[in-house]
PDB file of N, CA, C and O in Angstrom:
ATOM      1  N   MET A   1      35.420  38.148  75.890  1.00  0.00           N
ATOM      2  CA  MET A   1      36.847  38.329  76.000  1.00  0.00           C
ATOM      3  C   MET A   1      37.409  37.539  77.180  1.00  0.00           C
ATOM      4  O   MET A   1      38.451  36.893  77.063  1.00  0.00           O
ATOM      5  N   LYS A   2      36.708  37.594  78.326  1.00  0.00           N
ATOM      6  CA  LYS A   2      37.160  36.875  79.508  1.00  0.00           C
ATOM      7  C   LYS A   2      37.086  35.370  79.277  1.00  0.00           C
ATOM      8  O   LYS A   2      37.939  34.625  79.760  1.00  0.00           O
ATOM      9  N   ARG A   3      36.100  34.930  78.560  1.00  0.00           N
ATOM     10  CA  ARG A   3      35.940  33.499  78.276  1.00  0.00           C
ATOM     11  C   ARG A   3      37.101  32.987  77.417  1.00  0.00           C
ATOM     12  O   ARG A   3      37.581  31.873  77.628  1.00  0.00           O
ATOM     13  N   LYS A   4      37.556  33.797  76.449  1.00  0.00           N
ATOM     14  CA  LYS A   4      38.687  33.400  75.611  1.00  0.00           C
ATOM     15  C   LYS A   4      39.960  33.250  76.445  1.00  0.00           C
ATOM     16  O   LYS A   4      40.735  32.321  76.221  1.00  0.00           O
ATOM     17  N   ARG A   5      40.184  34.151  77.399  1.00  0.00           N
ATOM     18  CA  ARG A   5      41.354  34.058  78.270  1.00  0.00           C
ATOM     19  C   ARG A   5      41.328  32.776  79.093  1.00  0.00           C
ATOM     20  O   ARG A   5      42.357  32.122  79.263  1.00  0.00           O
ATOM     21  N   VAL A   6      40.174  32.425  79.593  1.00  0.00           N
ATOM     22  CA  VAL A   6      40.040  31.205  80.392  1.00  0.00           C
ATOM     23  C   VAL A   6      40.331  29.986  79.523  1.00  0.00           C
ATOM     24  O   VAL A   6      41.044  29.078  79.950  1.00  0.00           O
ATOM     25  N   ILE A   7      39.793  29.958  78.325  1.00  0.00           N
ATOM     26  CA  ILE A   7      40.008  28.828  77.419  1.00  0.00           C
ATOM     27  C   ILE A   7      41.483  28.725  77.037  1.00  0.00           C
ATOM     28  O   ILE A   7      42.035  27.624  77.021  1.00  0.00           O
ATOM     29  N   ILE A   8      42.126  29.837  76.733  1.00  0.00           N
ATOM     30  CA  ILE A   8      43.546  29.833  76.377  1.00  0.00           C
ATOM     31  C   ILE A   8      44.390  29.373  77.567  1.00  0.00           C
ATOM     32  O   ILE A   8      45.339  28.610  77.389  1.00  0.00           O
ATOM     33  N   THR A   9      44.061  29.822  78.764  1.00  0.00           N
ATOM     34  CA  THR A   9      44.784  29.403  79.966  1.00  0.00           C
ATOM     35  C   THR A   9      44.646  27.904  80.194  1.00  0.00           C
ATOM     36  O   THR A   9      45.628  27.241  80.528  1.00  0.00           O
ATOM     37  N   ILE A  10      43.461  27.365  80.022  1.00  0.00           N
ATOM     38  CA  ILE A  10      43.234  25.930  80.189  1.00  0.00           C
ATOM     39  C   ILE A  10      44.014  25.136  79.145  1.00  0.00           C
ATOM     40  O   ILE A  10      44.607  24.108  79.471  1.00  0.00           O
ATOM     41  N   ILE A  11      44.021  25.595  77.904  1.00  0.00           N
ATOM     42  CA  ILE A  11      44.758  24.908  76.838  1.00  0.00           C
ATOM     43  C   ILE A  11      46.259  24.911  77.130  1.00  0.00           C
ATOM     44  O   ILE A  11      46.931  23.899  76.932  1.00  0.00           O
ATOM     45  N   ILE A  12      46.786  26.046  77.600  1.00  0.00           N
ATOM     46  CA  ILE A  12      48.207  26.127  77.931  1.00  0.00           C
ATOM     47  C   ILE A  12      48.548  25.174  79.079  1.00  0.00           C
ATOM     48  O   ILE A  12      49.577  24.499  79.037  1.00  0.00           O
ATOM     49  N   CYS A  13      47.700  25.115  80.090  1.00  0.00           N
ATOM     50  CA  CYS A  13      47.930  24.195  81.216  1.00  0.00           C
ATOM     51  C   CYS A  13      47.909  22.741  80.757  1.00  0.00           C
ATOM     52  O   CYS A  13      48.720  21.939  81.221  1.00  0.00           O
ATOM     53  N   ILE A  14      47.008  22.393  79.865  1.00  0.00           N
ATOM     54  CA  ILE A  14      46.927  21.021  79.350  1.00  0.00           C
ATOM     55  C   ILE A  14      48.180  20.690  78.542  1.00  0.00           C
ATOM     56  O   ILE A  14      48.706  19.582  78.653  1.00  0.00           O
ATOM     57  N   ILE A  15      48.659  21.621  77.741  1.00  0.00           N
ATOM     58  CA  ILE A  15      49.869  21.392  76.948  1.00  0.00           C
ATOM     59  C   ILE A  15      51.088  21.199  77.861  1.00  0.00           C
ATOM     60  O   ILE A  15      51.914  20.319  77.616  1.00  0.00           O
ATOM     61  N   ILE A  16      51.198  22.013  78.901  1.00  0.00           N
ATOM     62  CA  ILE A  16      52.307  21.878  79.850  1.00  0.00           C
ATOM     63  C   ILE A  16      52.234  20.537  80.573  1.00  0.00           C
ATOM     64  O   ILE A  16      53.256  19.869  80.727  1.00  0.00           O
ATOM     65  N   LEU A  17      51.060  20.137  81.015  1.00  0.00           N
ATOM     66  CA  LEU A  17      50.891  18.848  81.693  1.00  0.00           C
ATOM     67  C   LEU A  17      51.211  17.688  80.757  1.00  0.00           C
ATOM     68  O   LEU A  17      51.830  16.710  81.175  1.00  0.00           O
ATOM     69  N   PHE A  18      50.799  17.785  79.508  1.00  0.00           N
ATOM     70  CA  PHE A  18      51.097  16.742  78.524  1.00  0.00           C
ATOM     71  C   PHE A  18      52.609  16.645  78.285  1.00  0.00           C
ATOM     72  O   PHE A  18      53.155  15.544  78.212  1.00  0.00           O
ATOM     73  N   GLY A  19      53.277  17.783  78.164  1.00  0.00           N
ATOM     74  CA  GLY A  19      54.731  17.793  77.980  1.00  0.00           C
ATOM     75  C   GLY A  19      55.462  17.212  79.190  1.00  0.00           C
ATOM     76  O   GLY A  19      56.431  16.469  79.034  1.00  0.00           O
ATOM     77  N   ALA A  20      54.997  17.550  80.393  1.00  0.00           N
ATOM     78  CA  ALA A  20      55.605  17.006  81.606  1.00  0.00           C
ATOM     79  C   ALA A  20      55.407  15.496  81.695  1.00  0.00           C
ATOM     80  O   ALA A  20      56.295  14.781  82.160  1.00  0.00           O
ATOM     81  N   THR A  21      54.255  15.009  81.257  1.00  0.00           N
ATOM     82  CA  THR A  21      53.995  13.570  81.268  1.00  0.00           C
ATOM     83  C   THR A  21      54.909  12.855  80.284  1.00  0.00           C
ATOM     84  O   THR A  21      55.451  11.797  80.602  1.00  0.00           O
ATOM     85  N   ILE A  22      55.086  13.414  79.103  1.00  0.00           N
ATOM     86  CA  ILE A  22      55.979  12.815  78.109  1.00  0.00           C
ATOM     87  C   ILE A  22      57.412  12.780  78.643  1.00  0.00           C
ATOM     88  O   ILE A  22      58.100  11.771  78.487  1.00  0.00           O
ATOM     89  N   PHE A  23      57.864  13.853  79.264  1.00  0.00           N
ATOM     90  CA  PHE A  23      59.205  13.895  79.848  1.00  0.00           C
ATOM     91  C   PHE A  23      59.344  12.850  80.949  1.00  0.00           C
ATOM     92  O   PHE A  23      60.357  12.153  81.021  1.00  0.00           O
ATOM     93  N   SER A  24      58.348  12.739  81.794  1.00  0.00           N
ATOM     94  CA  SER A  24      58.376  11.775  82.890  1.00  0.00           C
ATOM     95  C   SER A  24      58.446  10.348  82.380  1.00  0.00           C
ATOM     96  O   SER A  24      59.176   9.522  82.929  1.00  0.00           O
ATOM     97  N   ILE A  25      57.697  10.060  81.344  1.00  0.00           N
ATOM     98  CA  ILE A  25      57.704   8.706  80.772  1.00  0.00           C
ATOM     99  C   ILE A  25      59.050   8.420  80.117  1.00  0.00           C
ATOM    100  O   ILE A  25      59.596   7.328  80.274  1.00  0.00           O
ATOM    101  N   SER A  26      59.584   9.383  79.389  1.00  0.00           N
ATOM    102  CA  SER A  26      60.835   9.129  78.658  1.00  0.00           C
ATOM    103  C   SER A  26      62.044   9.033  79.581  1.00  0.00           C
ATOM    104  O   SER A  26      62.939   8.227  79.326  1.00  0.00           O
ATOM    105  N   LYS A  27      62.095   9.826  80.639  1.00  0.00           N
ATOM    106  CA  LYS A  27      63.272   9.843  81.507  1.00  0.00           C
ATOM    107  C   LYS A  27      63.193   8.854  82.663  1.00  0.00           C
ATOM    108  O   LYS A  27      64.196   8.229  83.007  1.00  0.00           O
ATOM    109  N   PHE A  28      62.021   8.704  83.263  1.00  0.00           N
ATOM    110  CA  PHE A  28      61.890   7.883  84.464  1.00  0.00           C
ATOM    111  C   PHE A  28      61.027   6.649  84.269  1.00  0.00           C
ATOM    112  O   PHE A  28      60.977   5.787  85.146  1.00  0.00           O
ATOM    113  N   ASN A  29      60.350   6.550  83.137  1.00  0.00           N
ATOM    114  CA  ASN A  29      59.409   5.464  82.878  1.00  0.00           C
ATOM    115  C   ASN A  29      58.301   5.455  83.928  1.00  0.00           C
ATOM    116  O   ASN A  29      57.872   4.397  84.389  1.00  0.00           O
ATOM    117  N   VAL A  30      57.845   6.654  84.297  1.00  0.00           N
ATOM    118  CA  VAL A  30      56.792   6.861  85.288  1.00  0.00           C
ATOM    119  C   VAL A  30      55.712   7.718  84.642  1.00  0.00           C
ATOM    120  O   VAL A  30      56.012   8.747  84.038  1.00  0.00           O
ATOM    121  N   TRP A  31      54.460   7.299  84.768  1.00  0.00           N
ATOM    122  CA  TRP A  31      53.359   8.025  84.152  1.00  0.00           C
ATOM    123  C   TRP A  31      52.946   9.283  84.917  1.00  0.00           C
ATOM    124  O   TRP A  31      52.303  10.164  84.348  1.00  0.00           O
ATOM    125  N   ASN A  32      53.300   9.375  86.182  1.00  0.00           N
ATOM    126  CA  ASN A  32      52.881  10.493  87.012  1.00  0.00           C
ATOM    127  C   ASN A  32      53.931  11.610  86.946  1.00  0.00           C
ATOM    128  O   ASN A  32      55.010  11.466  87.521  1.00  0.00           O
ATOM    129  N   PRO A  33      53.637  12.710  86.263  1.00  0.00           N
ATOM    130  CA  PRO A  33      54.635  13.775  86.140  1.00  0.00           C
ATOM    131  C   PRO A  33      54.897  14.501  87.460  1.00  0.00           C
ATOM    132  O   PRO A  33      55.967  15.082  87.638  1.00  0.00           O
ATOM    133  N   PHE A  34      53.943  14.476  88.380  1.00  0.00           N
ATOM    134  CA  PHE A  34      54.125  15.171  89.648  1.00  0.00           C
ATOM    135  C   PHE A  34      55.161  14.463  90.527  1.00  0.00           C
ATOM    136  O   PHE A  34      55.982  15.122  91.165  1.00  0.00           O
ATOM    137  N   SER A  35      55.129  13.133  90.565  1.00  0.00           N
ATOM    138  CA  SER A  35      56.113  12.408  91.370  1.00  0.00           C
ATOM    139  C   SER A  35      57.512  12.550  90.768  1.00  0.00           C
ATOM    140  O   SER A  35      58.493  12.647  91.505  1.00  0.00           O
ATOM    141  N   SER A  36      57.609  12.564  89.447  1.00  0.00           N
ATOM    142  CA  SER A  36      58.909  12.765  88.805  1.00  0.00           C
ATOM    143  C   SER A  36      59.456  14.151  89.105  1.00  0.00           C
ATOM    144  O   SER A  36      60.638  14.307  89.409  1.00  0.00           O
ATOM    145  N   CYS A  37      58.608  15.139  89.019  1.00  0.00           N
ATOM    146  CA  CYS A  37      59.021  16.517  89.281  1.00  0.00           C
ATOM    147  C   CYS A  37      59.466  16.677  90.732  1.00  0.00           C
ATOM    148  O   CYS A  37      60.504  17.283  90.997  1.00  0.00           O
ATOM    149  N   LEU A  38      58.693  16.140  91.669  1.00  0.00           N
ATOM    150  CA  LEU A  38      59.062  16.241  93.078  1.00  0.00           C
ATOM    151  C   LEU A  38      60.352  15.477  93.365  1.00  0.00           C
ATOM    152  O   LEU A  38      61.164  15.917  94.178  1.00  0.00           O
ATOM    153  N   GLY A  39      60.546  14.344  92.709  1.00  0.00           N
ATOM    154  CA  GLY A  39      61.780  13.591  92.874  1.00  0.00           C
ATOM    155  C   GLY A  39      62.986  14.359  92.372  1.00  0.00           C
ATOM    156  O   GLY A  39      64.023  14.395  93.035  1.00  0.00           O
ATOM    157  N   MET A  40      62.858  14.980  91.195  1.00  0.00           N
ATOM    158  CA  MET A  40      63.957  15.782  90.662  1.00  0.00           C
ATOM    159  C   MET A  40      64.264  16.968  91.572  1.00  0.00           C
ATOM    160  O   MET A  40      65.430  17.270  91.825  1.00  0.00           O
ATOM    161  N   LEU A  41      63.226  17.640  92.063  1.00  0.00           N
ATOM    162  CA  LEU A  41      63.442  18.782  92.957  1.00  0.00           C
ATOM    163  C   LEU A  41      64.091  18.349  94.260  1.00  0.00           C
ATOM    164  O   LEU A  41      64.938  19.056  94.805  1.00  0.00           O
ATOM    165  N   GLU A  42      63.694  17.185  94.758  1.00  0.00           N
ATOM    166  CA  GLU A  42      64.273  16.676  95.996  1.00  0.00           C
ATOM    167  C   GLU A  42      65.766  16.397  95.831  1.00  0.00           C
ATOM    168  O   GLU A  42      66.553  16.676  96.735  1.00  0.00           O
ATOM    169  N   ILE A  43      66.154  15.855  94.697  1.00  0.00           N
ATOM    170  CA  ILE A  43      67.565  15.582  94.453  1.00  0.00           C
ATOM    171  C   ILE A  43      68.343  16.873  94.228  1.00  0.00           C
ATOM    172  O   ILE A  43      69.460  17.022  94.722  1.00  0.00           O
ATOM    173  N   LEU A  44      67.759  17.798  93.487  1.00  0.00           N
ATOM    174  CA  LEU A  44      68.481  19.023  93.159  1.00  0.00           C
ATOM    175  C   LEU A  44      68.683  19.954  94.350  1.00  0.00           C
ATOM    176  O   LEU A  44      69.732  20.586  94.470  1.00  0.00           O
ATOM    177  N   PHE A  45      67.685  20.045  95.231  1.00  0.00           N
ATOM    178  CA  PHE A  45      67.730  21.054  96.279  1.00  0.00           C
ATOM    179  C   PHE A  45      67.933  20.509  97.686  1.00  0.00           C
ATOM    180  O   PHE A  45      67.829  21.263  98.654  1.00  0.00           O
ATOM    181  N   THR A  46      68.219  19.215  97.825  1.00  0.00           N
ATOM    182  CA  THR A  46      68.554  18.653  99.127  1.00  0.00           C
ATOM    183  C   THR A  46      69.864  17.896  99.000  1.00  0.00           C
ATOM    184  O   THR A  46      70.440  17.816  97.915  1.00  0.00           O
ATOM    185  N   ASP A  47      70.328  17.349 100.094  1.00  0.00           N
ATOM    186  CA  ASP A  47      71.584  16.606 100.094  1.00  0.00           C
ATOM    187  C   ASP A  47      71.386  15.120  99.831  1.00  0.00           C
ATOM    188  O   ASP A  47      72.326  14.340  99.983  1.00  0.00           O
ATOM    189  N   LYS A  48      70.189  14.716  99.442  1.00  0.00           N
ATOM    190  CA  LYS A  48      69.928  13.298  99.194  1.00  0.00           C
ATOM    191  C   LYS A  48      70.634  12.847  97.922  1.00  0.00           C
ATOM    192  O   LYS A  48      70.687  13.575  96.931  1.00  0.00           O
ATOM    193  N   GLU A  49      71.172  11.636  97.971  1.00  0.00           N
ATOM    194  CA  GLU A  49      71.847  11.088  96.807  1.00  0.00           C
ATOM    195  C   GLU A  49      70.868  10.429  95.844  1.00  0.00           C
ATOM    196  O   GLU A  49      71.105  10.378  94.637  1.00  0.00           O
ATOM    197  N   TYR A  50      69.763   9.924  96.394  1.00  0.00           N
ATOM    198  CA  TYR A  50      68.756   9.268  95.561  1.00  0.00           C
ATOM    199  C   TYR A  50      67.390   9.447  96.200  1.00  0.00           C
ATOM    200  O   TYR A  50      67.284   9.763  97.385  1.00  0.00           O
ATOM    201  N   THR A  51      66.361   9.248  95.419  1.00  0.00           N
ATOM    202  CA  THR A  51      64.996   9.329  95.922  1.00  0.00           C
ATOM    203  C   THR A  51      64.131   8.322  95.172  1.00  0.00           C
ATOM    204  O   THR A  51      64.411   7.973  94.026  1.00  0.00           O
ATOM    205  N   ILE A  52      63.087   7.868  95.833  1.00  0.00           N
ATOM    206  CA  ILE A  52      62.158   6.926  95.218  1.00  0.00           C
ATOM    207  C   ILE A  52      61.073   7.736  94.524  1.00  0.00           C
ATOM    208  O   ILE A  52      60.358   8.513  95.157  1.00  0.00           O
ATOM    209  N   VAL A  53      60.960   7.544  93.210  1.00  0.00           N
ATOM    210  CA  VAL A  53      59.995   8.299  92.413  1.00  0.00           C
ATOM    211  C   VAL A  53      58.660   7.557  92.351  1.00  0.00           C
ATOM    212  O   VAL A  53      57.600   8.181  92.304  1.00  0.00           O
ATOM    213  N   GLN A  54      58.717   6.243  92.350  1.00  0.00           N
ATOM    214  CA  GLN A  54      57.506   5.424  92.282  1.00  0.00           C
ATOM    215  C   GLN A  54      57.736   4.192  93.139  1.00  0.00           C
ATOM    216  O   GLN A  54      58.814   3.598  93.104  1.00  0.00           O
ATOM    217  N   ASN A  55      56.717   3.805  93.916  1.00  0.00           N
ATOM    218  CA  ASN A  55      56.875   2.671  94.819  1.00  0.00           C
ATOM    219  C   ASN A  55      56.654   1.323  94.147  1.00  0.00           C
ATOM    220  O   ASN A  55      57.448   0.405  94.351  1.00  0.00           O
ATOM    221  N   TYR A  56      55.620   1.181  93.367  1.00  0.00           N
ATOM    222  CA  TYR A  56      55.346  -0.125  92.746  1.00  0.00           C
ATOM    223  C   TYR A  56      55.003   0.031  91.292  1.00  0.00           C
ATOM    224  O   TYR A  56      53.997   0.676  90.996  1.00  0.00           O
ATOM    225  N   PRO A  57      55.742  -0.495  90.378  1.00  0.00           N
ATOM    226  CA  PRO A  57      57.080  -1.058  90.556  1.00  0.00           C
ATOM    227  C   PRO A  57      58.058   0.044  90.921  1.00  0.00           C
ATOM    228  O   PRO A  57      57.898   1.195  90.515  1.00  0.00           O
ATOM    229  N   SER A  58      59.053  -0.315  91.677  1.00  0.00           N
ATOM    230  CA  SER A  58      59.972   0.666  92.250  1.00  0.00           C
ATOM    231  C   SER A  58      60.790   1.371  91.179  1.00  0.00           C
ATOM    232  O   SER A  58      61.400   0.729  90.324  1.00  0.00           O
ATOM    233  N   ARG A  59      60.797   2.708  91.235  1.00  0.00           N
ATOM    234  CA  ARG A  59      61.618   3.540  90.354  1.00  0.00           C
ATOM    235  C   ARG A  59      62.409   4.482  91.248  1.00  0.00           C
ATOM    236  O   ARG A  59      61.842   5.166  92.101  1.00  0.00           O
ATOM    237  N   VAL A  60      63.702   4.513  91.050  1.00  0.00           N
ATOM    238  CA  VAL A  60      64.582   5.328  91.870  1.00  0.00           C
ATOM    239  C   VAL A  60      65.339   6.287  90.964  1.00  0.00           C
ATOM    240  O   VAL A  60      65.808   5.900  89.894  1.00  0.00           O
ATOM    241  N   ALA A  61      65.455   7.532  91.392  1.00  0.00           N
ATOM    242  CA  ALA A  61      66.230   8.531  90.653  1.00  0.00           C
ATOM    243  C   ALA A  61      67.505   8.818  91.428  1.00  0.00           C
ATOM    244  O   ALA A  61      67.464   9.054  92.635  1.00  0.00           O
ATOM    245  N   PHE A  62      68.627   8.798  90.743  1.00  0.00           N
ATOM    246  CA  PHE A  62      69.920   9.070  91.353  1.00  0.00           C
ATOM    247  C   PHE A  62      70.450  10.394  90.848  1.00  0.00           C
ATOM    248  O   PHE A  62      70.188  10.788  89.712  1.00  0.00           O
ATOM    249  N   CYS A  63      71.197  11.077  91.696  1.00  0.00           N
ATOM    250  CA  CYS A  63      71.811  12.329  91.266  1.00  0.00           C
ATOM    251  C   CYS A  63      73.219  12.054  90.747  1.00  0.00           C
ATOM    252  O   CYS A  63      73.783  10.984  90.973  1.00  0.00           O
ATOM    253  N   LYS A  64      73.759  13.015  90.065  1.00  0.00           N
ATOM    254  CA  LYS A  64      75.146  12.922  89.627  1.00  0.00           C
ATOM    255  C   LYS A  64      76.049  13.157  90.830  1.00  0.00           C
ATOM    256  O   LYS A  64      75.712  13.924  91.732  1.00  0.00           O
ATOM    257  N   THR A  65      77.173  12.505  90.834  1.00  0.00           N
ATOM    258  CA  THR A  65      78.087  12.679  91.950  1.00  0.00           C
ATOM    259  C   THR A  65      78.730  14.052  91.873  1.00  0.00           C
ATOM    260  O   THR A  65      79.037  14.548  90.789  1.00  0.00           O
ATOM    261  N   SER A  66      78.924  14.646  93.010  1.00  0.00           N
ATOM    262  CA  SER A  66      79.529  15.977  93.057  1.00  0.00           C
ATOM    263  C   SER A  66      81.032  15.851  93.269  1.00  0.00           C
ATOM    264  O   SER A  66      81.539  14.771  93.571  1.00  0.00           O
ATOM    265  N   ALA A  67      81.720  16.940  93.112  1.00  0.00           N
ATOM    266  CA  ALA A  67      83.170  16.942  93.275  1.00  0.00           C
ATOM    267  C   ALA A  67      83.570  16.695  94.731  1.00  0.00           C
ATOM    268  O   ALA A  67      84.644  16.154  94.995  1.00  0.00           O
ATOM    269  N   SER A  68      82.712  17.089  95.675  1.00  0.00           N
ATOM    270  CA  SER A  68      83.035  16.909  97.086  1.00  0.00           C
ATOM    271  C   SER A  68      82.755  15.482  97.562  1.00  0.00           C
ATOM    272  O   SER A  68      83.223  15.087  98.629  1.00  0.00           O
ATOM    273  N   SER A  69      82.011  14.720  96.798  1.00  0.00           N
ATOM    274  CA  SER A  69      81.678  13.358  97.185  1.00  0.00           C
ATOM    275  C   SER A  69      82.664  12.376  96.563  1.00  0.00           C
ATOM    276  O   SER A  69      83.051  12.517  95.403  1.00  0.00           O
ATOM    277  N   ASN A  70      83.060  11.385  97.345  1.00  0.00           N
ATOM    278  CA  ASN A  70      83.985  10.376  96.855  1.00  0.00           C
ATOM    279  C   ASN A  70      83.261   9.137  96.338  1.00  0.00           C
ATOM    280  O   ASN A  70      83.902   8.214  95.835  1.00  0.00           O
ATOM    281  N   LYS A  71      81.948   9.105  96.454  1.00  0.00           N
ATOM    282  CA  LYS A  71      81.175   7.937  96.047  1.00  0.00           C
ATOM    283  C   LYS A  71      80.892   7.971  94.549  1.00  0.00           C
ATOM    284  O   LYS A  71      80.718   9.035  93.954  1.00  0.00           O
ATOM    285  N   THR A  72      80.852   6.793  93.964  1.00  0.00           N
ATOM    286  CA  THR A  72      80.441   6.667  92.569  1.00  0.00           C
ATOM    287  C   THR A  72      78.963   6.312  92.529  1.00  0.00           C
ATOM    288  O   THR A  72      78.367   6.003  93.561  1.00  0.00           O
ATOM    289  N   SER A  73      78.380   6.354  91.354  1.00  0.00           N
ATOM    290  CA  SER A  73      76.963   6.016  91.231  1.00  0.00           C
ATOM    291  C   SER A  73      76.709   4.555  91.600  1.00  0.00           C
ATOM    292  O   SER A  73      75.643   4.231  92.123  1.00  0.00           O
ATOM    293  N   ILE A  74      77.664   3.678  91.337  1.00  0.00           N
ATOM    294  CA  ILE A  74      77.520   2.268  91.716  1.00  0.00           C
ATOM    295  C   ILE A  74      77.478   2.132  93.234  1.00  0.00           C
ATOM    296  O   ILE A  74      76.723   1.312  93.759  1.00  0.00           O
ATOM    297  N   GLN A  75      78.271   2.916  93.939  1.00  0.00           N
ATOM    298  CA  GLN A  75      78.252   2.866  95.401  1.00  0.00           C
ATOM    299  C   GLN A  75      76.916   3.359  95.950  1.00  0.00           C
ATOM    300  O   GLN A  75      76.413   2.815  96.933  1.00  0.00           O
ATOM    301  N   TYR A  76      76.334   4.391  95.319  1.00  0.00           N
ATOM    302  CA  TYR A  76      75.010   4.850  95.736  1.00  0.00           C
ATOM    303  C   TYR A  76      73.967   3.761  95.498  1.00  0.00           C
ATOM    304  O   TYR A  76      73.090   3.546  96.335  1.00  0.00           O
ATOM    305  N   LEU A  77      74.057   3.087  94.375  1.00  0.00           N
ATOM    306  CA  LEU A  77      73.130   2.003  94.070  1.00  0.00           C
ATOM    307  C   LEU A  77      73.288   0.863  95.075  1.00  0.00           C
ATOM    308  O   LEU A  77      72.290   0.324  95.556  1.00  0.00           O
ATOM    309  N   ASP A  78      74.515   0.492  95.394  1.00  0.00           N
ATOM    310  CA  ASP A  78      74.755  -0.551  96.395  1.00  0.00           C
ATOM    311  C   ASP A  78      74.176  -0.153  97.749  1.00  0.00           C
ATOM    312  O   ASP A  78      73.583  -0.983  98.440  1.00  0.00           O
ATOM    313  N   GLU A  79      74.344   1.110  98.131  1.00  0.00           N
ATOM    314  CA  GLU A  79      73.799   1.600  99.404  1.00  0.00           C
ATOM    315  C   GLU A  79      72.275   1.530  99.411  1.00  0.00           C
ATOM    316  O   GLU A  79      71.671   1.126 100.405  1.00  0.00           O
ATOM    317  N   TYR A  80      71.657   1.924  98.303  1.00  0.00           N
ATOM    318  CA  TYR A  80      70.200   1.869  98.205  1.00  0.00           C
ATOM    319  C   TYR A  80      69.695   0.436  98.342  1.00  0.00           C
ATOM    320  O   TYR A  80      68.750   0.179  99.088  1.00  0.00           O
ATOM    321  N   VAL A  81      70.313  -0.486  97.631  1.00  0.00           N
ATOM    322  CA  VAL A  81      69.878  -1.892  97.675  1.00  0.00           C
ATOM    323  C   VAL A  81      70.111  -2.465  99.072  1.00  0.00           C
ATOM    324  O   VAL A  81      69.262  -3.188  99.592  1.00  0.00           O
ATOM    325  N   ARG A  82      71.232  -2.153  99.671  1.00  0.00           N
ATOM    326  CA  ARG A  82      71.520  -2.633 101.017  1.00  0.00           C
ATOM    327  C   ARG A  82      70.479  -2.099 102.013  1.00  0.00           C
ATOM    328  O   ARG A  82      69.989  -2.854 102.853  1.00  0.00           O
ATOM    329  N   ASN A  83      70.141  -0.817 101.927  1.00  0.00           N
ATOM    330  CA  ASN A  83      69.136  -0.227 102.828  1.00  0.00           C
ATOM    331  C   ASN A  83      67.756  -0.808 102.583  1.00  0.00           C
ATOM    332  O   ASN A  83      66.980  -1.000 103.519  1.00  0.00           O
ATOM    333  N   ARG A  84      67.457  -1.083 101.346  1.00  0.00           N
ATOM    334  CA  ARG A  84      66.117  -1.592 101.009  1.00  0.00           C
ATOM    335  C   ARG A  84      65.914  -3.013 101.524  1.00  0.00           C
ATOM    336  O   ARG A  84      64.846  -3.332 102.048  1.00  0.00           O
ATOM    337  N   TYR A  85      66.901  -3.851 101.386  1.00  0.00           N
ATOM    338  CA  TYR A  85      66.741  -5.251 101.753  1.00  0.00           C
ATOM    339  C   TYR A  85      67.190  -5.578 103.169  1.00  0.00           C
ATOM    340  O   TYR A  85      67.043  -6.716 103.615  1.00  0.00           O
ATOM    341  N   SER A  86      67.731  -4.606 103.877  1.00  0.00           N
ATOM    342  CA  SER A  86      68.111  -4.872 105.270  1.00  0.00           C
ATOM    343  C   SER A  86      66.913  -4.748 106.208  1.00  0.00           C
ATOM    344  O   SER A  86      66.958  -5.239 107.336  1.00  0.00           O
ATOM    345  N   ASN A  87      65.845  -4.099 105.752  1.00  0.00           N
ATOM    346  CA  ASN A  87      64.655  -3.919 106.613  1.00  0.00           C
ATOM    347  C   ASN A  87      63.769  -5.111 106.614  1.00  0.00           C
ATOM    348  O   ASN A  87      62.737  -5.113 107.285  1.00  0.00           O
TER     349      ASN A  87
END
């Protein structure tokens, strides 16, 4: 009985990981579901406007503009490119 629970738990974890990988590939074009998840959480729960999800090749995730912000998504993109190439 205990062995069946372990096998079912492992199968459920594999299915969840597979689903997260498919979501990561479809939305961010990134194979690593953990970096996509951490990037989404960073945007949702911090004040950052964008975050780097993958370094090479570079993948950046942008958040939607809020009502309190006067910046558009193009302005966030311009800021990111300016910061990246000024260093």
